[in-house]
C-alpha positions in Angstrom: 68.8 62.6 -19.0 68.2 60.9 -22.4 68.5 57.1 -22.3 71.1 57.1 -25.1 73.6 58.8 -22.8 73.6 55.6 -20.7 75.2 53.7 -23.6 78.9 54.1 -23.1 79.8 53.9 -26.8 77.3 56.7 -27.6 78.6 58.8 -24.7 82.2 58.4 -25.8 81.3 59.3 -29.4 79.5 62.5 -28.2 82.5 63.5 -26.0 85.0 63.0 -28.9 83.1 65.4 -31.1 82.7 68.2 -28.5 85.4 70.6 -27.5 86.1 70.7 -23.8 88.7 72.6 -21.9 90.7 70.6 -19.3 88.7 72.3 -16.5 85.4 71.4 -18.2 86.4 67.7 -18.6 87.5 67.6 -14.9 84.2 69.1 -13.8 82.2 66.7 -16.1 84.0 63.7 -14.6 82.7 64.8 -11.1 79.1 65.3 -12.1 78.1 61.6 -12.6 79.8 58.3 -12.1 79.0 57.3 -15.7 80.8 60.3 -17.0 84.0 59.7 -15.1 85.8 57.2 -17.3 85.1 58.8 -20.7 85.8 62.3 -19.4 89.1 61.3 -17.7 90.2 59.3 -20.8 89.8 62.5 -22.9 91.4 64.7 -20.3 94.6 62.6 -20.1 94.8 61.3 -23.7 96.9 64.1 -25.2 99.3 65.7 -22.9 100.4 69.3 -23.9 103.8 69.3 -25.6 105.2 71.8 -23.1 104.0 69.8 -20.0 105.6 66.4 -20.5 105.0 64.2 -17.5 104.5 67.2 -15.1 100.6 66.8 -14.9 101.1 63.2 -13.9 103.6 64.2 -11.3 101.0 66.6 -10.1 98.9 63.6 -9.0 101.6 62.9 -6.3 100.5 64.5 -3.1 104.0 65.7 -2.1 104.6 67.4 -5.5 101.1 68.8 -6.1 101.7 72.1 -4.3 104.9 72.6 -6.3 103.2 72.2 -9.6 99.8 73.8 -9.1 98.9 77.1 -7.4 95.6 77.6 -5.6 93.8 78.0 -9.0 95.1 74.7 -10.3 97.2 76.4 -13.0 100.4 74.6 -13.9 103.4 76.3 -12.3 106.1 76.5 -15.0 108.9 76.9 -12.4 108.7 73.2 -11.8 110.8 72.7 -14.9 113.7 73.0 -12.5 113.1 69.8 -10.5 116.8 69.1 -9.6 117.1 68.5 -5.8 113.7 67.0 -5.4 113.6 63.5 -3.9 112.6 60.7 -6.3 109.2 59.2 -5.9 108.7 56.5 -3.3 107.0 53.2 -4.0 103.7 54.6 -2.7 104.0 57.8 -4.7 104.6 55.8 -7.9 101.1 54.5 -7.6 99.8 58.0 -7.5 101.9 59.0 -10.5 100.6 56.0 -12.4 97.0 56.6 -11.5 96.1 58.0 -15.0 99.2 56.8 -17.0 97.2 54.1 -18.7 94.9 56.8 -20.2 97.7 58.7 -21.9 97.8 58.4 -25.7 100.3 61.2 -26.7 103.3 62.3 -24.7 106.3 64.6 -25.1 109.1 63.7 -22.7 112.5 65.3 -21.9 115.1 63.8 -19.5 114.7 66.6 -17.0 112.3 64.9 -14.6 113.2 61.3 -15.2 115.3 61.1 -12.1 112.1 61.3 -10.1 111.0 57.9 -11.5 114.1 56.1 -10.4 112.1 53.6 -8.4 110.2 52.3 -11.5 111.3 49.0 -13.1 112.9 50.3 -16.3 112.2 47.2 -18.3 108.5 47.8 -18.1 106.4 50.2 -20.1 104.1 52.2 -17.8 102.1 53.8 -20.6 100.3 50.8 -22.1 98.0 52.8 -24.5 100.5 55.3 -25.8 100.4 55.8 -29.5 102.4 59.0 -30.0 105.7 59.7 -28.3 108.4 62.4 -28.5 111.6 61.9 -26.5 114.4 64.4 -26.3 117.6 64.5 -24.3 120.6 66.8 -24.2 123.1 64.0 -23.2 123.6 60.3 -23.8 121.3 58.1 -21.6 121.0 54.4 -21.1 118.5 53.1 -23.6 116.9 51.1 -20.9 115.4 54.3 -19.5 113.3 54.7 -22.6 111.6 51.4 -22.0 109.2 53.1 -19.6 107.6 54.8 -22.6 107.9 52.3 -25.4 104.4 51.0 -25.6 103.5 48.0 -27.8 100.7 50.2 -29.2 103.1 53.0 -30.2 102.7 54.2 -33.9 104.4 57.6 -34.0 107.8 58.2 -32.3 110.5 60.8 -32.2 113.6 59.9 -30.4 117.4 60.0 -30.5 118.7 56.9 -32.4 119.8 55.0 -29.3 117.4 52.1 -29.1 118.3 49.3 -31.5 115.3 47.1 -30.5 112.5 49.7 -30.8 111.0 47.9 -33.7 110.7 44.7 -31.5 109.2 46.5 -28.5 106.9 48.6 -30.7 105.9 46.1 -33.4 103.2 48.4 -34.9 105.5 51.5 -35.2 104.7 53.3 -38.5 106.2 56.8 -38.1 109.8 57.1 -36.8 111.8 60.3 -36.5 115.4 59.9 -35.3 116.4 63.4 -34.2 120.1 63.1 -33.5 122.1 66.2 -32.8 125.4 64.4 -32.6 126.6 61.5 -34.6 130.3 61.5 -33.8 131.3 57.8 -33.2 131.1 54.6 -35.1 128.9 53.3 -32.3 126.4 56.1 -33.0 126.2 55.1 -36.6 125.8 51.5 -35.9 123.0 52.2 -33.4 121.2 54.3 -36.0 121.4 51.5 -38.5 120.3 48.9 -35.9 117.4 51.1 -34.8 116.1 51.5 -38.4 116.6 47.8 -39.2 114.6 46.7 -36.2 111.4 48.3 -37.6 109.4 46.1 -39.9 106.2 48.1 -40.6 107.5 51.7 -41.2 105.4 54.0 -43.3 107.4 57.2 -42.7 111.0 57.6 -41.7 113.0 60.8 -40.9 116.6 60.3 -39.8 120.3 61.1 -40.4 122.2 59.4 -43.3 122.1 55.6 -43.3 124.6 52.9 -44.1 124.1 50.3 -46.9 122.6 47.7 -44.5 119.8 50.1 -43.4 119.1 51.1 -47.0 118.9 47.5 -48.0 116.4 46.8 -45.2 114.2 49.8 -46.3 114.2 48.6 -49.9 112.4 45.5 -48.7 109.7 47.3 -46.7 106.6 47.4 -48.8 104.8 49.5 -46.2 107.3 52.4 -46.6 105.9 55.5 -48.2 108.1 58.4 -47.1 111.8 58.7 -46.4 113.5 62.0 -45.4 117.2 62.1 -44.8 118.8 65.1 -43.1 122.2 65.5 -41.6 122.9 65.6 -37.9 124.3 68.9 -36.7 127.6 67.4 -35.7 129.0 64.1 -36.9 130.3 61.8 -39.5 128.7 59.2 -41.7 129.2 55.7 -43.0 130.1 55.7 -46.7 128.0 53.2 -48.6 129.6 49.8 -48.8 130.5 49.3 -52.4 130.1 45.5 -51.9 126.6 45.9 -50.5 124.7 48.0 -53.1 122.2 45.4 -54.3 118.9 47.0 -53.2 115.4 45.7 -53.9 113.1 48.2 -55.6 111.6 50.7 -53.2 108.2 49.5 -54.4 105.8 51.9 -52.6 108.0 54.8 -51.7 106.1 58.0 -52.8 108.4 60.7 -51.2 112.1 60.8 -50.8 114.0 63.9 -49.6 117.7 64.6 -48.8 119.1 67.5 -46.9 122.8 67.3 -46.3 126.3 68.7 -46.8 129.0 67.5 -49.1 130.1 64.7 -46.8 127.4 62.4 -48.1 126.7 63.7 -51.6 128.5 60.9 -53.3 126.6 58.3 -51.3 123.2 59.8 -52.1 124.0 59.9 -55.8 125.3 56.3 -55.6 122.0 55.2 -53.9 119.9 56.8 -56.7 122.1 55.2 -59.3 121.7 51.7 -57.9 118.0 51.9 -56.8 114.5 51.8 -58.4 111.6 53.9 -57.2 108.6 52.8 -59.4 106.1 54.7 -57.3 108.0 57.9 -56.5 106.0 61.1 -56.8 107.9 63.6 -54.7 111.7 64.2 -54.7 113.7 66.8 -52.7 117.4 67.5 -52.8 118.9 70.2 -50.6 122.6 70.8 -50.2 123.0 72.7 -47.0 126.7 73.5 -47.1 129.5 73.5 -49.7 129.4 73.2 -53.5 128.9 70.2 -55.8 131.1 69.9 -58.8 129.6 70.1 -62.2 130.1 66.4 -62.6 128.3 65.6 -59.4 125.3 67.8 -60.3 125.1 66.1 -63.7 125.3 62.7 -62.1 122.4 63.7 -59.7 120.1 64.8 -62.5 121.0 61.8 -64.7 120.5 59.3 -61.8 117.1 60.8 -61.1 116.1 60.1 -64.7 117.4 56.6 -64.5 115.8 55.2 -61.3 112.5 54.2 -62.9 110.6 57.4 -62.0 109.9 59.0 -65.4 106.3 57.9 -65.5 105.5 58.7 -61.8 107.4 61.7 -60.6 105.2 64.8 -60.1 107.0 67.2 -57.7 110.7 68.1 -57.7 112.4 70.5 -55.3 116.2 71.0 -55.7 118.4 73.6 -54.0 122.1 73.8 -54.8 123.7 76.7 -53.1 127.0 76.9 -54.9 127.2 74.4 -57.8 130.1 74.6 -60.1 127.8 74.6 -63.1 127.8 76.8 -66.2 125.3 75.2 -68.5 122.1 74.9 -66.4 120.1 74.1 -69.5 121.9 70.8 -69.9 121.0 69.8 -66.3 117.4 70.9 -66.5 117.0 69.1 -69.8 117.5 65.9 -67.8 114.0 66.5 -66.4 112.3 66.7 -69.8 111.5 62.9 -69.8 109.4 63.4 -66.6 106.1 64.1 -68.5 104.0 63.9 -65.3 105.7 66.7 -63.5 103.3 69.2 -61.9 105.5 71.3 -59.7 109.2 72.1 -60.2 111.4 74.3 -58.0 115.0 74.7 -58.9 117.2 77.1 -57.0 120.9 77.8 -57.9 123.2 80.4 -56.4 125.0 81.2 -59.6 123.6 82.8 -62.8 121.2 80.7 -64.8 121.3 81.6 -68.5 118.2 80.3 -70.3 116.5 81.6 -73.5 113.0 81.8 -74.9 113.5 78.6 -77.0 114.6 76.6 -74.0 111.6 77.7 -71.9 109.3 76.9 -74.8 110.8 73.4 -75.1 110.6 72.9 -71.3 106.9 73.8 -71.1 106.1 71.5 -74.1 107.8 68.6 -72.2 105.7 69.1 -69.1 102.1 69.2 -70.2 100.7 68.8 -66.7 102.9 71.5 -65.0 101.1 73.7 -62.5 103.9 75.5 -60.7 107.3 76.2 -62.1 110.0 78.0 -60.1 113.5 78.6 -61.7 115.5 80.8 -59.4 119.0 82.0 -59.1 120.3 84.0 -56.2 122.7 86.0 -58.5 121.3 88.6 -60.9 121.9 87.9 -64.6 123.4 90.8 -66.4 121.9 89.8 -69.7 118.6 87.8 -69.1 117.8 85.5 -72.0 114.1 85.3 -71.4 111.7 88.1 -72.5 108.1 88.4 -71.5 106.9 87.5 -75.1 108.8 84.2 -74.9 107.5 83.5 -71.4 103.8 84.1 -72.4 104.3 81.9 -75.5 105.5 79.1 -73.3 102.8 79.5 -70.8 100.1 79.1 -73.5 101.3 75.5 -73.9 100.4 74.8 -70.3 97.0 76.3 -69.3 97.2 74.4 -66.0 100.3 76.4 -64.9 99.0 79.0 -62.5 102.3 79.8 -60.7 105.6 80.4 -62.4 108.7 82.3 -61.2 111.8 83.1 -63.2 113.7 85.2 -60.7 116.6 87.2 -62.1 116.1 85.7 -65.5 113.7 88.2 -67.0 
């Protein structure tokens, strides 16, 4: 064997760049003592999403026959673990045998009752960097402490842990995937969870209150914010007495997906905020219709929040806006000379003419993709192919354009 393979750093680098199956890594770990640690680290680093903690439970002698058949293939029926006795103190040591090697883990609440003997205030996955937690019912937040590693950087969980930012000080990517936000306590916990994080780079969560937005406006690490509604629930209206936000200095992407319940709050946020680095903006109304005044306020707010020199990509979907003059709204985007992609979808007829399209294309010299779509067919389209081609000649970089139901 080549002498270079006796240098652990070189050996690890070789293993990282080779593709091994789980069986191959397990076999490699048994061939030589020096291969054991790097091979086992790779084997346990990224747990399959569908498996959760089941492979670790398979290290427990009592549970091993329930999880693996004679060919060492995971037995999916173990998903139904109700009725199985929790691990004993001795079995916990077997479960934790490889826990320190795990870097990525997807966990549901289904098997957590087996870990009842573990001290819930202590994280048992000290090297975990990526975690996804899911639960179908409310659980004590203390149960999550088993998985909240100080090295955690990417996390998906229900918004039920107001001190996650303290326990996971290097957390960068947080997705709060709440299905239900039905009480004031839920909303407060969501806000507390977000405000506990001091180094966020990317955030995806349900709508926030004024205190959380104010906290985010002071995070210079923050690059991406995506707000989407919970399936069921209510929201805090923004506090009219707490709307003094710092500029969102480095936010590059902000997207909203919601129903009418928070439309006013989102528009107010845009009106009172500055996004000097914003490049991507998305706005999707999932249910209901905005009034003509609200839609006009949205477009005007976007043009006033200090983004005219930076914004490059816009996606807006309005299912049933009470709007007749779409040209007035679209004209609000003319000052954004750096726009490269635009996608505007309405569910009522859009009446535009050749002169308007010519003016639009001359306002966006860097446009690459333009999509103007209405879901209702116009009886008398105002754009003809001659006008369209004349406009496209102004923007040779535009390689993708759609004017559905307007030609």
